[in-house]
C-alpha positions in Angstrom: -15.0 67.9 -32.1 -18.1 67.0 -30.0 -20.4 68.2 -32.8 -18.5 66.0 -35.3 -18.9 62.9 -33.0 -22.6 63.6 -32.6 -23.1 64.0 -36.3 -21.3 60.7 -37.0 -23.4 58.9 -34.3 -26.6 60.3 -35.8 -25.6 59.2 -39.3 -24.7 55.7 -38.0 -28.1 55.5 -36.3 -30.0 56.4 -39.4 -28.0 53.9 -41.4 -28.6 51.2 -38.8 -32.3 52.0 -38.8 -32.4 51.6 -42.6 -30.8 48.2 -42.3 -33.2 47.1 -39.6 -36.3 48.1 -41.6 -35.0 46.9 -45.0 -37.0 44.0 -46.4 -35.5 40.6 -45.9 -35.3 37.8 -48.4 -37.2 34.6 -47.2 -39.0 36.8 -44.7 -40.7 39.7 -46.5 -40.3 38.1 -49.9 -38.9 35.0 -51.6 -37.1 34.7 -54.9 -39.0 32.3 -57.3 -37.1 29.3 -58.6 -38.9 29.7 -61.9 -39.4 33.4 -63.0 -42.7 34.4 -64.6 -42.2 36.3 -67.9 -43.5 39.8 -67.7 -45.9 41.3 -70.3 -43.4 44.1 -70.8 -39.8 42.9 -70.1 -38.2 46.3 -69.8 -40.7 47.6 -67.3 -41.6 46.7 -63.7 -44.5 44.4 -63.5 -46.5 43.9 -60.3 -48.4 40.7 -60.9 -51.3 40.0 -58.6 -53.1 36.6 -58.5 -56.3 37.3 -56.7 -60.0 36.4 -56.4 -63.0 38.5 -55.8 -64.2 35.8 -53.5 -61.1 36.0 -51.4 -61.5 38.0 -48.1 -57.8 38.5 -47.9 -57.7 39.9 -51.4 -60.5 42.3 -50.4 -58.3 43.5 -47.5 -55.3 43.9 -49.7 -57.1 45.7 -52.5 -57.3 49.2 -51.0 -53.5 49.2 -50.5 -52.8 47.9 -54.0 -55.1 50.5 -55.6 -53.5 53.3 -53.7 -50.0 52.2 -54.8 -51.2 51.7 -58.3 -52.2 55.4 -58.5 -48.7 56.4 -57.7 -46.8 54.0 -59.9 -44.1 55.5 -62.0 -44.5 55.3 -65.8 -42.3 52.2 -66.0 -44.4 50.3 -63.5 -47.7 48.6 -64.0 -50.2 46.3 -62.2 -51.2 43.0 -63.9 -54.2 41.5 -62.2 -54.9 37.8 -62.8 -58.0 36.2 -61.3 -57.5 32.6 -60.3 -59.8 29.9 -61.8 -60.1 26.9 -59.5 -63.5 25.6 -60.8 -65.9 26.0 -63.7 -68.5 27.9 -61.8 -67.8 30.6 -59.2 -64.1 31.2 -59.9 -64.5 31.0 -63.7 -67.4 33.5 -63.8 -65.6 35.9 -61.4 -62.6 35.6 -63.7 -64.9 36.8 -66.5 -65.8 39.8 -64.3 -62.1 40.5 -63.8 -61.4 40.2 -67.5 -64.1 42.7 -68.2 -62.7 45.1 -65.6 -59.2 44.7 -67.1 -60.3 45.2 -70.7 -62.2 48.4 -69.8 -59.4 49.8 -67.5 -61.9 50.3 -64.7 -60.1 48.5 -61.9 -59.8 51.7 -59.7 -63.5 52.5 -60.1 -65.1 49.0 -60.1 -63.0 46.7 -57.8 -64.0 48.4 -54.5 -67.6 48.1 -55.4 -67.3 44.5 -56.6 -65.7 43.4 -53.3 -68.2 45.4 -51.4 -71.1 43.8 -53.2 -69.8 40.3 -52.6 -68.6 40.6 -49.0 -70.9 43.3 -47.5 -74.0 43.1 -49.5 -73.8 39.3 -50.2 -74.6 39.7 -53.9 -73.7 36.6 -56.0 -71.8 38.4 -58.8 -70.5 35.0 -60.0 -74.0 34.4 -61.4 -74.0 36.0 -64.9 -77.6 37.2 -64.7 -76.9 38.7 -61.3 -73.7 40.5 -62.4 -75.4 41.9 -65.6 -78.3 43.3 -63.6 -76.0 44.7 -60.8 -73.4 46.3 -63.2 -75.9 48.3 -65.2 -77.2 49.9 -62.0 -73.9 51.3 -61.0 -73.1 55.0 -61.3 -69.5 55.1 -60.1 -68.3 53.6 -63.3 -69.7 52.8 -66.8 -71.7 49.7 -66.1 -73.0 49.4 -69.6 -69.5 49.3 -71.0 -68.5 46.7 -68.4 -71.4 44.5 -69.3 -70.7 44.8 -73.0 -67.1 43.6 -72.3 -68.3 40.8 -70.0 -70.6 39.5 -72.7 -68.1 39.8 -75.6 -66.6 36.9 -77.4 -63.1 37.8 -76.1 -64.2 37.6 -72.5 -64.3 33.9 -72.2 -60.9 33.6 -73.8 -59.4 36.0 -71.4 -60.8 34.1 -68.4 -59.5 30.8 -69.9 -56.1 32.5 -70.3 -56.1 33.4 -66.6 -56.9 29.8 -65.7 -54.0 28.5 -67.7 -51.6 31.0 -66.2 -52.6 30.0 -62.7 -52.2 26.4 -63.5 -48.9 26.8 -65.2 -47.3 28.6 -62.3 -49.1 26.5 -59.6 -50.9 29.3 -57.9 -52.6 27.7 -54.9 -53.4 30.6 -52.7 -54.5 34.3 -52.9 -53.4 36.9 -52.9 -50.1 36.1 -54.5 -48.1 39.2 -55.5 -45.0 38.9 -57.6 -42.7 41.8 -58.6 -40.6 41.7 -61.7 -41.6 38.1 -62.4 -39.4 36.8 -59.7 -39.9 38.3 -56.2 -43.0 37.1 -54.3 -44.2 39.2 -51.4 -45.0 37.3 -48.1 -46.7 40.0 -46.0 -45.4 38.8 -42.6 -46.4 42.1 -40.9 -49.6 42.6 -42.8 -50.6 44.3 -46.0 -49.9 47.9 -45.0 -46.3 47.0 -44.0 -46.1 44.9 -47.2 -46.4 48.0 -49.3 -42.9 49.1 -48.1 -41.5 45.8 -49.4 -43.5 46.2 -52.6 -41.8 49.6 -53.3 -38.4 48.3 -52.4 -38.8 45.4 -54.8 -40.0 47.7 -57.5 -36.9 49.8 -57.1 -34.8 46.7 -57.0 -36.2 45.5 -60.3 -35.9 49.0 -61.8 -32.2 49.0 -60.9 -31.7 45.5 -62.3 -33.4 46.7 -65.6 -31.1 49.7 -65.7 -28.0 47.6 -65.1 -29.0 45.2 -67.8 -29.7 48.0 -70.3 -26.4 49.6 -69.6 -24.6 46.3 -70.1 -26.4 45.9 -73.4 -25.4 49.4 -74.6 -21.7 48.6 -73.8 -21.8 45.3 -75.8 -21.6 46.8 -79.4 -18.6 49.0 -78.3 -16.8 46.0 -76.9 -17.4 44.0 -80.1 -16.2 46.9 -82.1 -13.0 47.3 -80.0 -12.4 43.6 -80.3 -12.7 43.7 -84.1 -10.4 46.7 -84.3 -7.8 45.0 -82.1 -8.0 41.9 -84.3 -7.5 44.0 -87.5 -4.4 45.7 -86.0 -2.7 42.4 -85.2 
């Protein structure tokens, strides 16, 4: 009997602990009044509005990249550089667009942040970025420069500007999961990764429930038609 009581108490403590550490709405995250459409509606999108010139973004980046490496196949990171002027932010958005199009975020982003904040290299100046990028050996600098100087690059940066304006992004980093849950990081970026993963699972479950409901719909329609025919 005593063993049974101890087991029940232990289970209760674990359950209570889970409740204490569960992410809280309006504390660890907020629900957006106006959801942002995902690129892939049936997956889990982690949308990150950021800037290479943002020191807080540079601090968040190692955590985000680590999480990105372990994302399940149904989850993806969507980086969007903010554009708040026609000079520094716009040109850095062009860098981000080049990184995105070449799929070199994991390799290039740490070095880009390091160059700007630790080495004080003005990568928002096109001539400086071109010279710096081709000298890199941790990633394909030539490929990055080619994308940066392509006709599509400016259009991608402009698209980032329009997205930030449309959804009134006024601070960075802004991280939104599933198009509707915005992380707040009250305990810092490391603790925020727990909330991130909880929200990813939340959106995944919502997607599964929606898909299950959609699968049941044709059966319900068929049953309704059959019932009508038998009346």
